[in-house]
C-alpha positions in Angstrom: -85.6 103.9 0.0 -83.0 105.5 -2.3 -85.6 107.4 -4.4 -84.2 105.9 -7.7 -85.6 103.5 -10.3 -85.2 99.8 -10.2 -83.0 100.0 -13.2 -80.7 102.4 -11.5 -80.5 100.2 -8.4 -79.5 97.3 -10.7 -76.8 99.3 -12.4 -75.4 100.6 -9.1 -75.0 97.0 -7.9 -73.8 95.4 -11.0 -71.8 98.1 -12.8 -71.2 100.8 -10.1 -69.1 102.9 -12.5 -72.1 103.6 -14.7 -73.9 105.7 -12.1 -73.0 108.9 -10.3 -71.1 108.5 -7.0 -73.8 110.1 -4.9 -76.5 107.8 -6.4 -74.3 104.8 -5.9 -73.8 105.7 -2.2 -77.5 106.2 -1.7 -78.3 102.8 -3.2 -75.6 101.0 -1.1 -77.0 102.7 2.1 -80.5 101.7 1.2 -79.4 98.1 0.5 -77.6 97.9 3.8 -80.6 99.2 5.7 -82.9 96.6 4.0 -80.5 93.7 4.5 -80.8 92.8 0.8 -78.3 90.3 -0.6 -77.6 89.8 -4.3 -78.5 86.3 -5.5 -75.3 85.6 -7.4 -76.6 82.3 -8.7 -79.6 83.9 -10.3 -77.6 86.8 -11.6 -75.1 84.4 -13.2 -77.9 82.4 -14.8 -79.4 85.5 -16.3 -76.0 86.5 -17.7 -75.1 83.0 -18.8 -72.0 83.1 -16.6 -70.7 80.7 -14.0 -69.3 83.3 -11.7 -66.1 81.3 -11.3 -62.7 80.7 -12.9 -60.7 77.4 -12.8 -57.0 77.2 -12.0 -55.1 74.1 -13.4 -52.1 73.3 -11.2 -49.6 70.5 -11.9 -49.1 69.7 -8.2 -51.2 71.3 -5.5 -48.9 69.9 -2.9 -45.9 72.0 -4.2 -45.4 75.0 -1.9 -44.2 77.1 -4.8 -47.8 77.5 -6.0 -49.2 78.8 -2.7 -48.6 82.5 -3.2 -49.5 82.4 -6.9 -52.9 80.9 -5.8 -53.2 83.5 -3.1 -52.7 86.3 -5.7 -55.3 84.7 -8.0 -57.8 84.3 -5.2 -57.5 87.9 -3.9 -57.9 89.3 -7.4 -60.8 87.1 -8.4 -62.6 87.8 -5.1 -62.5 91.5 -5.7 -64.0 90.9 -9.1 -66.8 88.8 -7.6 -65.5 85.5 -9.0 -65.0 82.2 -7.2 -61.9 80.2 -7.8 -61.9 76.4 -8.5 -58.6 74.5 -8.4 -57.9 71.3 -10.3 -54.7 69.2 -10.0 -53.6 68.2 -13.5 -51.3 65.4 -12.2 -54.0 63.5 -10.5 -55.1 60.2 -12.2 -58.7 61.4 -12.7 -57.6 64.8 -14.2 -58.0 63.8 -17.8 -59.9 65.4 -20.6 -63.2 64.2 -19.2 -63.4 66.2 -16.0 -61.5 69.2 -17.3 -63.7 69.2 -20.4 -66.6 69.9 -18.0 -65.0 73.2 -17.1 -63.9 74.0 -20.6 -67.1 73.4 -22.6 -70.1 73.1 -20.2 -70.2 76.7 -18.8 -68.9 75.6 -15.4 -66.2 78.3 -15.6 -66.0 81.7 -17.2 -62.3 81.4 -17.8 -59.2 79.3 -17.0 -55.7 80.0 -15.6 -53.2 77.3 -16.6 -50.1 76.8 -14.4 -49.1 73.6 -16.2 -47.0 74.0 -19.4 -47.3 70.3 -20.3 -50.9 71.0 -21.5 -50.7 72.1 -25.1 -53.1 74.4 -26.9 -54.9 71.5 -28.6 -55.8 70.0 -25.2 -58.3 72.9 -24.8 -60.0 72.3 -28.1 -62.8 69.8 -28.4 -64.6 69.4 -31.7 -66.3 72.6 -32.7 -66.8 73.8 -29.2 -65.2 77.2 -28.3 -63.3 77.3 -25.0 -63.6 80.1 -22.5 -60.8 82.6 -22.2 -57.5 80.9 -21.1 -54.3 82.5 -19.8 -51.1 80.6 -19.0 -49.4 81.7 -15.7 -45.8 80.9 -14.7 -45.5 77.9 -17.1 -46.5 77.9 -20.7 -46.6 75.7 -23.7 -44.0 76.4 -26.4 -45.6 77.9 -29.5 -48.8 78.7 -27.7 -51.3 81.1 -29.2 -52.7 81.8 -25.8 -51.9 84.7 -23.5 -49.0 84.1 -21.0 -47.8 85.7 -17.8 -44.4 84.4 -17.0 -41.2 85.1 -15.1 -37.8 85.8 -16.6 -36.4 82.3 -16.0 -33.3 82.7 -18.2 -32.5 86.0 -16.7 -32.9 84.6 -13.2 -30.5 81.8 -13.9 -28.0 84.2 -15.3 -28.2 86.3 -12.1 -27.3 83.2 -10.1 -24.2 82.6 -12.3 -23.2 86.3 -12.2 -23.3 86.2 -8.4 -21.2 83.1 -8.1 -18.7 84.3 -10.7 -18.4 87.6 -8.8 -17.5 85.5 -5.7 -14.6 84.0 -7.6 -16.2 80.6 -8.6 -15.0 79.3 -11.9 -16.4 75.8 -11.6 -20.2 75.9 -11.4 -22.7 73.1 -11.7 -26.4 73.0 -12.2 -29.3 70.8 -10.9 -31.9 70.5 -13.7 -35.6 70.2 -13.4 -37.7 67.8 -15.5 -36.1 67.7 -19.0 -39.4 68.3 -20.8 -40.4 71.3 -18.7 -40.2 74.7 -20.3 -38.9 76.2 -17.0 -36.0 73.8 -17.0 -35.1 74.6 -20.5 -35.2 78.4 -20.0 -33.2 78.2 -16.8 -30.6 76.0 -18.5 -30.4 78.5 -21.4 -29.8 81.4 -19.0 -27.2 79.3 -17.1 -25.2 78.4 -20.2 -25.4 82.0 -21.6 -24.0 83.4 -18.4 -21.2 80.9 -18.2 -20.2 81.8 -21.8 -20.3 85.5 -20.9 -17.9 84.9 -18.0 -15.6 82.7 -20.1 -16.5 79.6 -18.2 -17.1 76.2 -19.8 -20.1 74.0 -19.6 -19.3 70.5 -18.4 -21.9 67.7 -18.9 -20.7 65.9 -15.7 -21.6 69.0 -13.7 -25.3 68.8 -14.7 -27.4 66.8 -12.2 -30.8 65.4 -12.9 -33.7 66.6 -10.9 -37.5 67.1 -10.8 -38.0 70.1 -8.5 -38.3 67.9 -5.4 -36.3 67.6 -2.2 -35.6 64.0 -3.0 -34.1 64.8 -6.3 -31.9 67.5 -4.7 -30.6 64.9 -2.3 -29.8 62.5 -5.1 -27.9 65.3 -6.9 -25.8 65.7 -3.7 -24.9 62.0 -3.9 -23.9 62.5 -7.5 -21.8 65.5 -6.6 -20.1 63.6 -3.8 -19.2 60.8 -6.2 -17.2 63.2 -8.5 -13.5 63.3 -8.4 -13.5 66.9 -9.7 -16.4 68.7 -8.1 -17.7 72.1 -8.9 -17.3 74.6 -6.1 -20.7 76.1 -6.6 -24.1 74.8 -7.6 -27.1 76.6 -9.1 -30.5 74.8 -9.0 -33.8 75.0 -10.8 -35.8 75.1 -7.5 -35.4 75.9 -3.8 -36.7 72.5 -2.9 -33.9 70.8 -4.8 -31.4 73.2 -3.2 -32.6 72.4 0.3 -32.5 68.7 -0.5 -29.0 69.1 -1.9 -27.7 70.9 1.2 -29.3 68.7 3.8 -27.9 65.5 2.1 -24.4 67.1 2.1 -24.7 67.9 5.8 -25.4 64.2 6.5 -22.1 63.4 4.8 -20.1 66.0 6.7 -20.0 68.6 3.8 -20.9 72.1 4.8 -22.5 74.9 2.8 -21.1 77.4 2.0 -17.7 76.4 3.4 -17.3 73.5 1.0 -19.7 74.4 -1.8 -21.9 77.4 -2.5 -25.5 76.8 -3.4 -28.1 79.1 -5.1 -31.8 78.2 -5.2 -34.6 79.4 -7.5 -38.1 80.6 -6.5 -37.7 82.0 -2.9 -40.3 79.9 -1.3 -41.0 80.5 2.4 -38.5 77.8 3.7 -35.6 79.4 1.8 -35.2 82.2 4.4 -35.5 79.8 7.3 -33.3 77.0 6.1 -29.9 76.6 7.7 -27.9 78.1 6.1 -30.4 80.6 4.8 -30.6 80.0 1.0 -29.3 82.5 -1.5 -31.9 82.3 -4.3 -33.7 83.9 -7.2 -37.0 85.4 -6.1 -40.0 85.0 -8.3 -42.8 87.6 -7.6 -45.3 84.8 -7.1 -48.1 86.9 -5.6 -47.7 89.3 -8.5 -47.7 86.5 -11.1 -51.1 85.4 -9.7 -52.5 88.9 -9.6 -51.4 89.9 -13.1 -52.6 86.6 -14.5 -56.0 86.9 -12.8 -56.4 90.5 -14.0 -55.5 89.5 -17.6 -58.1 86.7 -17.5 -60.8 88.9 -16.0 -60.2 91.5 -18.7 -60.7 88.7 -21.3 -63.9 87.6 -19.6 -65.4 91.1 -19.4 -64.2 92.6 -22.6 -63.6 89.7 -25.1 -63.9 92.0 -28.1 -60.9 94.0 -26.9 -58.6 91.0 -26.9 -60.3 88.1 -28.8 -60.0 84.6 -27.2 -56.9 82.8 -28.6 -55.0 86.1 -29.1 -51.4 85.7 -27.8 -49.7 88.2 -25.6 -46.9 87.8 -23.2 -45.9 89.7 -20.0 -42.6 88.8 -18.5 -41.8 89.7 -14.8 -38.3 90.6 -13.7 -36.0 88.4 -11.7 -34.4 89.4 -8.4 -31.3 87.9 -6.7 -31.7 87.4 -2.9 -28.3 86.9 -1.2 -28.3 85.0 2.0 -25.9 82.6 3.7 -25.5 79.7 1.3 -22.9 81.4 -0.9 -19.5 82.7 -0.1 -16.3 83.9 -1.9 -13.6 81.4 -2.9 -10.3 81.6 -1.1 -8.7 83.0 -4.2 -11.3 85.8 -4.6 
């Protein structure tokens, strides 16, 4: 119907950039008239491809990951790839099930959002793993590509904002101590304090694990102090919200009694009362950039060999809302 050869039809459908635009349009119109649908399963079998990528997430229930996953899904869908998601913190998510994706051609590539999985986790005997890209989190010393956020820079922005409001006593709620994001955000926090001539006090660090509950526990620790910091930075918005809500239960008001800065800019941050000043991570962009990097590795492995490290760092943005205010002395 398009007056072209079978080979040309195949190229127009599988690699449209390899044929002239007029030819491609003629083929598409003919395909639409005929009602033909590409058998993706058969195509993938011929190409020895799975037609899917796997995303490893440390906690699917964490709302932080929602927009990253949305960015991955939108990008993968445009490339004709399905997205499979596995929660690495589930009891059954050990090397057995994940090995199926890694070494049995169930996935063409893998995006890893869990920095606790070290490079050697992906090696199994002499089997080569498919292309892998870290997104958001990463493993220290990795030889794998990584798309990440400027965590230290974001934490420094939070301190700069509070110092600019006149705060000289600033505390920090940590994430899990073995987490690379916690370490980077603490590094940025301490560097910014030093730049402003402010001291680090160990009793103004509060334990946390990125959850609402740990933020509430940090509030109880803050309340128990005789000498309290007038401002708090946190390693996640969830902890900031838990901190503020627990203080409210004890008659302490944000920002009148203490200023609070979150980290991530998840959806609840803008709607919380008071609206949370926070560090915005471009989560959708992280997902899109990471997915595109993985797709490039899948489609052109010779250009960037599997296992070649490269890092792209996305910038931090301070979002000022209602949970911070100037000190009386400012």
